[in-house]
C-alpha positions as CSV (number, residue, x, y, z in Angstrom):
1,M,3.4,21.0,29.6
2,Y,3.9,18.8,26.6
3,K,1.1,19.0,24.1
4,A,0.7,16.2,21.6
5,R,0.4,17.4,18.0
6,P,-2.6,16.1,16.1
7,L,-2.0,13.2,13.8
8,V,-2.6,14.5,10.3
9,G,-3.0,12.4,7.2
10,L,-3.8,9.1,8.9
11,P,-6.1,6.8,6.9
12,T,-8.9,4.8,8.5
13,L,-7.4,1.9,10.4
14,S,-9.7,-0.7,8.8
15,W,-8.5,0.4,5.4
16,V,-4.9,-0.1,6.5
17,R,-5.7,-3.5,8.0
18,A,-7.3,-4.6,4.8
19,F,-4.2,-3.5,2.8
20,E,-1.8,-5.3,5.1
21,S,-3.7,-8.6,5.0
22,A,-4.1,-8.5,1.2
23,A,-0.5,-7.6,0.7
24,R,0.7,-10.4,3.0
25,T,-1.6,-13.0,1.4
26,S,-1.5,-11.6,-2.2
27,S,-5.2,-12.1,-2.3
28,F,-8.3,-10.1,-1.6
29,S,-10.3,-13.3,-0.9
30,A,-7.7,-14.6,1.6
31,A,-7.7,-11.2,3.3
32,A,-11.5,-11.3,3.5
33,A,-11.4,-14.7,5.1
34,E,-8.7,-13.6,7.6
35,L,-10.6,-10.5,8.6
36,N,-14.1,-12.1,8.5
37,L,-15.3,-9.8,5.7
38,T,-16.4,-10.2,2.1
39,S,-14.1,-9.8,-0.8
40,G,-16.1,-6.8,-1.9
41,A,-15.6,-5.1,1.4
42,I,-11.8,-5.7,1.2
43,S,-11.8,-4.3,-2.3
44,Y,-13.8,-1.2,-1.2
45,Q,-11.6,-0.5,1.7
46,I,-8.4,-0.8,-0.4
47,R,-9.8,1.5,-3.1
48,A,-10.8,4.0,-0.4
49,L,-7.2,3.8,1.0
50,E,-5.8,4.3,-2.5
51,R,-8.0,7.4,-3.1
52,H,-6.9,8.8,0.3
53,L,-3.2,8.3,-0.5
54,G,-3.5,9.3,-4.2
55,F,-1.6,6.2,-5.3
56,A,-2.5,2.7,-6.6
57,L,-1.2,0.1,-4.1
58,F,-2.2,-3.1,-6.1
59,E,-2.3,-4.2,-9.7
60,R,-5.5,-6.1,-10.3
61,L,-4.6,-9.3,-12.2
62,P,-6.8,-11.9,-13.8
63,R,-5.8,-14.2,-11.0
64,G,-5.0,-12.4,-7.8
65,V,-3.3,-9.1,-7.1
66,R,0.2,-7.8,-7.0
67,L,1.7,-4.8,-5.1
68,T,2.7,-1.8,-7.1
69,P,6.1,-0.1,-6.3
70,M,4.2,2.3,-4.0
71,G,2.5,-0.7,-2.3
72,V,5.8,-2.4,-1.8
73,A,7.2,0.7,-0.2
74,Y,4.2,1.2,2.0
75,L,4.0,-2.3,3.4
76,P,7.1,-2.4,5.7
77,P,6.1,0.8,7.7
78,V,2.5,-0.5,7.9
79,R,3.6,-3.8,9.3
80,K,6.1,-2.2,11.7
81,A,3.4,0.1,13.0
82,F,1.0,-2.8,13.6
83,E,3.7,-4.9,15.3
84,E,4.8,-2.0,17.6
85,L,1.1,-1.4,18.5
86,A,0.7,-5.1,19.3
87,D,3.9,-5.3,21.4
88,S,2.9,-2.2,23.3
89,T,-0.5,-3.5,24.0
90,I,0.8,-6.7,25.3
91,G,3.5,-5.0,27.3
92,L,1.0,-2.6,29.0
93,F,-2.1,-4.8,29.3
94,G,-0.8,-8.3,29.3
95,G,-0.7,-11.0,26.6
96,G,-4.0,-12.7,27.2
97,G,-4.3,-13.7,23.6
98,R,-2.5,-16.5,21.8
99,A,0.2,-16.0,19.2
100,Q,1.0,-18.2,16.3
101,I,4.2,-18.6,14.3
102,T,4.8,-20.5,11.1
103,V,8.1,-22.4,10.7
104,H,9.3,-24.3,7.6
105,A,12.0,-26.9,7.9
106,P,13.3,-29.8,5.8
107,V,11.3,-32.9,6.2
108,S,14.0,-35.0,7.9
109,L,15.1,-32.2,10.2
110,A,11.5,-31.5,11.2
111,A,10.7,-35.2,11.8
112,L,13.9,-36.5,13.4
113,W,15.3,-33.5,15.2
114,L,12.9,-30.6,15.7
115,A,9.6,-32.4,16.4
116,P,11.0,-34.5,19.4
117,R,12.3,-31.3,21.0
118,L,9.3,-29.0,20.2
119,P,7.2,-30.1,23.3
120,S,9.8,-28.4,25.6
121,F,9.3,-25.1,23.8
122,L,5.5,-25.4,23.9
123,A,5.6,-26.2,27.6
124,A,7.7,-23.2,28.3
125,N,5.7,-20.9,26.0
126,P,2.0,-22.1,26.3
127,L,0.6,-19.0,24.6
128,I,2.6,-19.5,21.4
129,D,1.3,-22.0,18.8
130,V,3.8,-23.3,16.3
131,R,2.8,-24.3,12.8
132,L,5.6,-26.6,11.6
133,A,5.5,-27.2,7.9
134,S,7.9,-29.8,6.4
135,V,9.3,-29.0,3.0
136,I,11.4,-31.0,0.5
137,W,12.5,-28.2,-1.8
138,D,13.2,-24.6,-0.6
139,N,11.0,-21.8,-1.8
140,P,13.2,-19.7,-4.2
141,V,11.6,-16.4,-3.1
142,P,10.7,-15.1,0.4
143,D,7.3,-16.2,1.6
144,E,5.6,-13.5,3.6
145,A,3.4,-16.1,5.4
146,T,6.5,-17.8,6.8
147,D,8.0,-16.4,10.0
148,L,11.1,-18.5,10.1
149,E,12.8,-21.2,8.0
150,I,15.5,-23.7,8.5
151,R,17.5,-24.4,5.4
152,Y,20.4,-26.6,4.4
153,G,23.2,-25.2,2.2
154,A,26.1,-22.8,2.1
155,G,24.2,-20.0,3.8
156,H,23.5,-17.7,0.8
157,W,20.0,-17.2,-0.3
158,H,18.9,-14.1,-2.2
159,G,16.3,-12.2,-0.2
160,Y,17.1,-13.9,3.1
161,R,19.2,-13.3,6.3
162,A,20.9,-16.5,7.4
163,E,22.4,-17.6,10.8
164,R,24.2,-20.9,11.1
165,L,22.3,-23.3,13.3
166,L,23.9,-26.7,12.9
167,R,26.9,-28.2,11.2
168,Q,26.9,-31.9,11.1
169,P,29.3,-34.7,10.0
170,I,28.1,-37.3,7.5
171,L,27.9,-41.0,8.6
172,A,27.6,-44.0,6.4
173,V,25.1,-46.5,7.9
174,C,23.4,-49.8,7.1
175,C,21.5,-52.5,8.9
176,P,23.4,-54.9,11.1
177,A,23.0,-57.9,8.7
178,L,24.5,-55.9,5.8
179,H,27.3,-54.7,8.1
180,R,28.2,-58.3,9.1
181,A,28.1,-59.5,5.5
182,A,30.3,-56.6,4.3
183,F,33.0,-57.2,6.9
184,D,32.8,-61.0,6.4
185,A,33.7,-60.3,2.8
186,R,36.2,-57.6,3.8
187,D,34.5,-55.2,1.5
188,P,32.7,-52.4,3.4
189,T,33.3,-49.9,0.6
190,G,31.6,-52.3,-1.8
191,L,28.3,-51.3,-0.2
192,I,28.9,-47.7,-1.2
193,E,29.7,-48.7,-4.7
194,R,26.9,-51.2,-5.3
195,R,24.2,-50.6,-2.6
196,L,24.1,-46.9,-2.0
197,I,20.7,-45.3,-1.4
198,H,20.7,-42.0,-3.3
199,I,19.0,-38.9,-1.9
200,M,17.9,-36.5,-4.5
201,G,19.4,-33.0,-4.0
202,H,22.2,-34.4,-1.8
203,E,24.4,-35.8,-4.5
204,D,27.3,-33.7,-3.2
205,Q,27.3,-35.8,0.0
206,A,27.8,-39.0,-1.9
207,L,30.6,-37.4,-4.0
208,R,32.4,-36.2,-0.9
209,V,32.2,-39.6,0.9
210,C,33.3,-41.5,-2.2
211,Q,36.3,-39.2,-2.7
212,A,37.2,-39.5,0.9
213,L,37.2,-43.3,0.6
214,G,39.3,-43.1,-2.6
215,L,36.8,-45.0,-4.7
216,A,37.5,-45.1,-8.4
217,D,33.9,-44.3,-9.2
218,A,33.3,-41.1,-7.2
219,A,29.6,-41.0,-8.2
220,P,28.1,-44.5,-8.1
221,K,24.9,-44.9,-10.1
222,Q,23.5,-48.1,-8.7
223,G,20.9,-48.2,-5.9
224,P,17.5,-46.7,-5.3
225,S,16.8,-43.0,-5.2
226,V,14.5,-41.2,-2.7
227,D,13.8,-37.5,-2.0
228,T,14.2,-37.4,1.8
229,T,16.8,-38.6,4.3
230,V,14.0,-40.2,6.4
231,A,13.1,-42.4,3.5
232,A,16.8,-43.3,2.9
233,L,17.3,-44.3,6.5
234,E,14.1,-46.4,6.6
235,L,15.2,-48.2,3.4
236,A,18.6,-48.8,4.9
237,A,17.1,-50.1,8.2
238,S,15.1,-52.5,6.0
239,G,18.2,-53.9,4.4
240,A,17.9,-52.2,1.0
241,G,21.4,-50.8,1.1
242,C,23.5,-48.2,2.9
243,A,22.6,-44.5,3.4
244,L,24.6,-41.3,4.0
245,A,23.1,-39.0,6.5
246,H,24.0,-36.4,9.2
247,R,24.8,-37.6,12.6
248,L,21.7,-36.0,14.2
249,F,19.4,-37.9,11.9
250,V,21.2,-41.2,12.4
251,A,21.5,-41.0,16.2
252,P,18.0,-42.4,17.0
253,Y,18.6,-45.4,14.6
254,L,21.9,-46.1,16.2
255,R,20.5,-46.0,19.7
256,T,17.8,-48.6,18.8
257,G,20.3,-50.8,16.8
258,R,18.3,-50.6,13.6
259,L,21.3,-49.1,11.9
260,V,25.1,-49.3,12.6
261,Q,28.0,-47.3,11.2
262,L,29.6,-48.8,8.2
263,F,33.0,-47.2,9.0
264,D,34.7,-46.2,12.2
265,R,34.8,-42.6,11.0
266,D,32.6,-39.8,9.8
267,F,33.0,-37.4,6.8
268,D,33.1,-33.6,6.7
269,D,30.3,-31.6,5.1
270,D,30.9,-28.0,3.8
271,N,27.2,-27.2,4.1
272,S,25.2,-26.5,7.3
273,Y,21.7,-25.9,8.5
274,F,20.7,-22.2,8.8
275,V,17.9,-20.3,10.4
276,V,16.7,-17.9,7.7
277,T,14.2,-15.1,7.7
278,P,13.1,-12.8,4.9
279,E,15.4,-9.9,4.4
280,R,12.8,-7.2,4.6
281,P,12.9,-3.9,6.6
282,R,10.7,-5.0,9.5
283,R,11.1,-5.9,13.1
284,I,10.8,-9.6,13.9
285,R,7.7,-10.3,16.0
286,R,8.3,-11.0,19.7
287,E,7.0,-14.6,19.6
288,V,9.2,-15.3,16.5
289,Q,12.2,-14.0,18.3
290,V,11.5,-16.2,21.3
291,F,11.3,-19.3,19.1
292,R,14.5,-18.3,17.2
293,D,16.4,-17.7,20.4
294,W,15.3,-21.1,21.8
295,L,16.2,-22.8,18.5
296,V,19.7,-21.3,18.4
297,A,20.3,-22.0,22.1
298,L,19.2,-25.6,21.7
299,A,21.5,-26.2,18.7
300,A,24.4,-24.6,20.6
301,A,23.9,-26.8,23.7
302,E,23.7,-30.0,21.6
303,A,26.9,-29.0,19.7
304,Q,28.9,-29.0,22.9
């Protein structure tokens, strides 16, 4: 008969929970709020864990805390152990509790593509709550509080794993009145040269389109500048000029007639949208994997 060996060297579970929460949030006070304890209790538990292990896990800074090398090494197995315990508990006794995931996505993708499709995921997965955070600029370093991100670029970000989600052509669009005026003057490319709405951070798209059209000035300077594609499309629909945007963003505007294509063609884009997750040695949580699988399947279905 198999006899289980005693578990030797295990620290108190509450100490380890305090460590995991403080490490994930980089704050004793945030960990205290999460675990419904005081900051003093979190500090006491972590010091008790450090004494038990014989190593310092955190550097105490004037503002916040930072993991020591031993703390960095200890965090992945701790998180893995908690995740496996949670998965096993749900698998054996049922998932009566709710799960929450945090997703970051570019503002325009979140508003114009993901948000309209998210209700179908929530209906199919009523026990998973999604916190969708819109971002304009990518976080340069992995954010432990984010379960999954969608990013636009070439697919290479230090500290992240990336899987291509969507690759979209670029369309040049304007309101119907500007479209009629441009073609009456037989000068549709003039809108690009004189009335282009610039999107900060997407200057390469304007350069690519201008080069494809053979314009002498491959980087027109005239026109307003905005920081999101949503703002550019709204300006274009109001008659402020023409905008360059991916087909999936433009599609709702084309369907309602607020915008029309300036040219009977689209333009290639070397960059794509990627699903990215922090490149750390840990298993992805079940609910995060469910959302990731749904997202990838959705994008694949719409690409057909």
